[in-house]
C-alpha positions as CSV (number, residue, x, y, z in Angstrom):
1,M,182.1,199.1,130.4
2,S,179.2,196.6,130.5
3,F,179.2,193.3,132.4
4,L,179.6,191.4,129.2
5,D,182.7,193.4,128.2
6,K,184.2,192.8,131.6
7,A,183.5,189.1,131.4
8,K,185.1,188.9,127.9
9,D,188.3,190.7,129.2
10,L,188.4,188.3,132.2
11,L,188.1,185.3,129.9
12,A,190.8,186.5,127.6
13,Q,193.2,187.2,130.4
14,N,192.6,183.6,131.8
15,A,192.1,181.6,128.6
16,D,194.4,178.8,129.6
17,K,192.5,178.4,132.9
18,V,189.2,178.5,131.3
19,E,190.3,175.9,128.6
20,S,191.5,173.6,131.4
21,A,188.1,173.9,133.1
22,I,186.3,173.1,129.9
23,D,188.4,170.0,129.4
24,K,187.8,168.9,133.0
25,A,184.1,169.4,132.7
26,G,184.0,167.4,129.5
27,D,186.0,164.6,131.1
28,M,183.6,164.5,133.9
29,V,180.6,164.2,131.6
30,D,182.3,161.5,129.6
31,E,183.0,159.6,132.9
32,K,179.5,159.9,134.2
33,T,177.9,158.9,130.9
34,E,180.5,156.2,130.3
35,G,181.5,157.8,127.0
36,K,178.1,157.5,125.4
37,F,178.1,161.1,124.3
38,S,181.8,161.7,123.8
39,G,181.3,163.0,120.3
40,V,178.8,165.6,121.4
41,V,180.9,166.6,124.4
42,D,184.0,167.0,122.2
43,K,182.1,169.3,119.9
44,A,180.7,171.3,122.8
45,Q,184.3,171.6,124.2
46,D,185.6,172.8,120.8
47,A,182.7,175.3,120.5
48,A,183.4,176.7,124.0
49,K,187.1,177.1,123.3
50,N,186.4,178.7,120.0
51,A,184.1,181.2,121.7
52,I,186.9,182.1,124.1
53,H,189.3,183.0,121.2
54,K,186.7,184.5,119.0
55,D,187.7,188.1,119.6
56,E,191.4,187.6,119.5
57,P,193.3,189.1,116.6
58,T,194.7,186.6,114.1
59,Q,198.4,186.6,113.5
């Protein structure tokens, strides 16, 4: 199993914690930039969250 496969497995097992970290990081960027880039930050957060769930089977 490669490093990348191990990382994907770890992300899948802790998706809720990773999403929380993504939200906190985005909030921090918004705070530091006084919301000037909130649209861009929101898109980046959505893209990161979608990447986490990319390999999950759909139900």
